[in-house]
N, C-alpha and C positions, 0 to 999 in steps of 0.2 A: 856368467863368466864365459868368455869366448876362448876356445881352445884351437890352436893352430896345429893341424895334422903334422906338419913338418917338424914340430917340436916334440912330438910324442912317438914312442915306439908302439908296435902293434899290441903288445901286452898291456901297455898303459891305456890304449884306446879301448880294448875289450873290457878292462876293469872299470873304466869310467862309464861305459855303456851298461854293464851289469849293475852298477851302483845307481843308475838313473841320472847321472850327471850330464850325460850326452843323450839327447833324443832326436836331434836334427843336425843336418849337415848343410853347409852352404859353400858357394863359390865366392871367394873373397873379392875377386875383380869384377865379376858380373853382378854381384849383390843379389843372388838368388839362393833361397834355402828350400830344403825339402826333407823327405823322410830318409832314414838310413838305408832303406831298401830300394830307393829310386834307381832305376837303370841309368838315367842320365847322370845322377850324382855319382854312381859307381865308376863312371868313365873319366871323371875329372882327375887331373894330376894332384898328387899329394900336396905339392907346394901351394896349390890354389884352394885346398879344402880347409874349412874351419868348422867347428862344432859348436852347437848351442844347447842349452838345457831347457829352452822354451821358445815358442813362437813369438811371444812378447819381446824377449831379448833380441831375437833376430830382427824384428820390425823396428825396434828402438835404434838399432844400428844401421837402419836404412836398407835392409834386405827385403825382397819381395818373395812371395810364394812361388814355387815351381808349378808350371802349367801342366806337367805330366803327372806327378804323384800327388799334387794337392789342388786338384781342379776346382773344387768349391771355393777354397780360400783364394786361389788365383783369380777366379771370376769376380769375387767380391772386391779384391784389390783393383782389378782392371776396371770394373764398373765405377768404383769410387774415383779412380784416376781420371777416367773419361768425363765423368760428371764435373769434376773440379776444373778440368781444362776447358769445358764448355761455358763456364761462367763468364759474363761480360766484364 
């Protein structure tokens, strides 16, 4: 389930994190997701932030990994994207 930060108050966000229902955050317009501790993610506006409970969920919705906090996943995503675009 995707959660929109603008629809939640801070207490609800903390509760969902403690319950493990939120483990990743993303930018809904840029379609990038990362960890909750990511410095890039912490700078985004509340109205652009969405939360996910898994990487699989974020990817199914068309989000890509953050290049700052998820370097390995980002590299795998980027390498896969480059290889696909190079096919004749």
